[in-house]
N, C-alpha and C positions, 0 to 999 in steps of 0.2 A: 840750872841754866849753864850752858857751857861758856867758857871764857870769851868775852866779846872780841871780835876780830878788829884789825886796824881800820878797815874800810868803814865799818859801822861807827867806830869812835870818831873817825875823821868827818863823816857825814853829820853826826850830831854836833860836832864843833862848828861845822859850816851852818847848821841851823841857827845857832846862836849868833854867828857873824852876820847872817842875813837879817835877823831881827835887829841887830845893832845898826845896820845900814837903814833899816826901815824907820827907826825912831826919828832921826834928823829929817828924813824925807817927809814924815808926817807933819813936822813943824813947818816945813816949806809949804806943804799943802794947806795948812791953816792960814798961812800968810796969803795964799792964792785965793782964799774965799770959801774953802770947804769947811764943813763941820764934821766932828768925829762920827756921828751916826751915819752921815752920808758916805764917809770914807769906809766905815765898817761894812755897810751894806754893799757898796760898790766893789770892795775887795772880794766879798763872798760871791757876788754874782759873776765876777771875772773868773774866780776859781771854779765855780760850778760849770761855767761854759767850757773851760779848758779840760777839766776832769770829765765832764760829760762827753766831750769829743773823744777823749782817750778810752773811756768805757765803751763807746760805740765801736771803736776800732778793735779793742782787745777782747771784749766780751766781759761777762761777769765773773769768770773764774770758777773754781770748784764750789760746789754747793756748801753753804755755811750753815752751822747749827744755830738755833735760837739764841743761845748764850752770846755768840759772836755779835749778832745784831743788837742785842740789848746793850752790850758793852760799847759798841760803836756809836749807837744813838746817844748814850750817856756821855761819851767822849765829845760828841758834837755839842751837846748842851753845855758842858763845862768849858769847852774851848771857846764858845761864844760868850760865856760869862766873864772871861778875862777882859776883853776890850770894853764891854758894857760897864763892868764894875769900875775899871780904871777911869772911864769917862766921868763918872760921878766923883771919883776921888780927885781928878784933875779940876773939876768944876768947883769943888769945895776947898781945895788947898793947893799949895805949890806942887808943881810937877816933880820936883826933887824928892818930896816926901812920898808921893805915890810910887815913883820909880824905885826908891830904896826899899820900901815895904814889899814891893813885888818880889824882891829877891828872897823873901821868906818861903818862896816856893821850893827852894833847895832843901831846907830842913823838913818842910811839909812832905816833900817827896820821899825823904828818908823814912819818916814816920809811917806814911801810907804803904811804902814798900814793906816795912816790917809787919804792919797789920795784915797785909795780904799774903806774904810769903813766909812769915815767921822767921825770916833770916835777919838777925840783928845786924845793923850796920857796923862795920869795923871802926876801931878808934880813928883810923885815918879818914874814913868817910865822914865821921862826925866832925873831926877837926877841919876837914875840907869845907863842909857846909858852914862852919863858924867863920872861917877865913873869908869865904865868899860874901856872907851877909855883912861882916864887919867892913870888908873892903868896899862894898856898895854904899854903906853908911858914911864912910870916910870920903869917898869920891863925891857924894852928893851933899856933903857938909850937913849931915842930918841933924846933929846936935844943935847947931846954930839956927837951923830953920824950924825946929820942932817946938814952937810955942803953942799955947792953947788955941789960938785962932787958926793956926795952920794945920792942926791935927783933926779938924772936923771931917776931912775926907779919909782919915786913916782907916776906919773900919771897912770902907769899900776897897781900899788898896789891899788890906789883909784878905778880904773875900776874893779879890782877883788872884792873889797868890795861891790861895787854897784851890781855886778853880784850875789854875795852871798846873798845880801838883796833881790834882785829880785827873786832868787830861793826860799827863804823863803816865800815871799809874794804870789807867784804863787802856791806853794805847799799848803799853808794854805787855798786856795780857790778851791781845787780839789773836796771837798765834799765827798760823799760816792760812787762815780762812780769808777768802776774798782777795782780789788784786789790790795793790796800793792805790791804783786809780779809783777803784770802787769805794774804798775806805775814804779817800780824800773827797770824792764827790758827795758821799753821804754826810760827812762833817760840814762841807760847804753849804749843802742844802738846809741842814738843821740850823746852822748859824744864820743864814739868810732869813729863814722863817721866823726865828726868835727875834732877830733885829727888827723885822717888820712889825711883829706883835708888840714889842716894847716901844717902838717909835710911835705906833698908833695910840697906845695907852698914854704915853707921855706928851703927845702932840708935837713930836719933832718933825720939822720939814725935811724930807728926804730928796727933794729935787735940787741938785746943786745950782747955785746962782752964779757959777763961773761961766764966762763967755769968752770966745765962742764955744759952741758945743764940742767941736773937735778938740779943743784944748782940754776940756773937762774929761773927754774920753781918754786922751793920752795919759793924763794924771792917774785916772782910775786903773787903766791897764797896767801902767808901771808899778803902782802900789799894790795892785792885786797879785802881780807876779812875785814881787819881793816880800809882800806881807802874808800871802796865803799859799800860792801855788808851790813855790820852792820849799819853804819851811814845813808846810803841812805834809806835802808828799814825802819829803825826806824823813820827817818824824814818824809818819805811819809806816814807812818802809823799813827804817833802821832801828827805831826805839825798841821794838820787841827783841832785837838782838843784843842791845846793851843793857836793858833793864831800866826802870824808871829812876833809880837812885843815881847810877853812873850817868845816865843820859841827861838828867837835870844839871849835873855838875859840868858836863862838857858843853851844854848849851849856855853856860854862864859867860862864854866868850862875848855875849851880847854887850856887856858893859864896856870892856876895853875898846871894842869896835865902835860903839856908840860915842864914847868920849873922843876918839880920834876923828871920826867923821864929822862930829859936831864942830870940832875946831876947824876942819877944812871947809865944810859946806856952810856953816852958820857963823863962823868967826868967833866962836865962844872961846873964852880964855881957859887954858889948862894950867892950873897952878900946882904947887907941891902936894896939896891934898888930893887932887885928882890923880896925880901920878902915883902917890902912895896907895890910894884905894885900888887903882887898877893893878898895881903890883901884888896887893893882897889877894885880889880875885884870881889873878894868874897863878899865884902860889897855891890857892885852894884848888884850882883846876888840875894842877900838876901833881898835887900831893898823893892822890890814890894810885898814880902810875909810877911813883918812884920805886926803885928796886929795894927789896928787903922782905923779911918774913911776913910783915903785916900785909904788904901788897899782894904777895903770893897767896 
């Protein structure tokens, strides 16, 4: 694969920043009366409507081979596994534990990238992944929070991290088949179908109890745009040009943005640990791009 261009790197960085804004918004939505299954399904339906309109205007694009469709459908399955697994992790333990373990998607992405491409990550890429995971743990005060009672949701958070990495790995191998809108529509429809199936099996209520209905619609529209439309479209458009390993590192801007916006929107305190953790994550993001023979 040729060297990623600056636009692709910038867009994958924007993906992480968008997810960082999305996290505090989800907390505000909880306070407004939504449940996570309702939000997940609502976001997928909003995304499906937006991308469905785009496909209707643009068409399906070049004819794709069966391997493309297989990878795209699997990407949709793993993409939906992220919020569903995190939901259980957050139900069984503190959010800080689940959010920290989710950053295991960075080394998972490096491992999957090696398994697929047989290109071993460079020393800088491994060091970058380590800095990002350590920084996330420091920012979330992982060691203080991780007692036996709080770790019940840890396996689900690790599963969410693996699903996230698999989504990156599959997306990076989609090539040029299909338009970005068609790819995004397919992932949104798969996610909505899986959420409906899991909700039916678990008995989750999916009709929001938020009134009036117009207020609920505004919430779901805004969260759908920031949670699915923008990041999913940009990921499916630009991740094939950066590769899953580098793309996962660039998307780690989620943590510093989430910490900053949580302080502004939710009034959460930012202490020395959060600042140090964010600094480590930013160092991990920058490390693969520093000049030198290893970067070249």
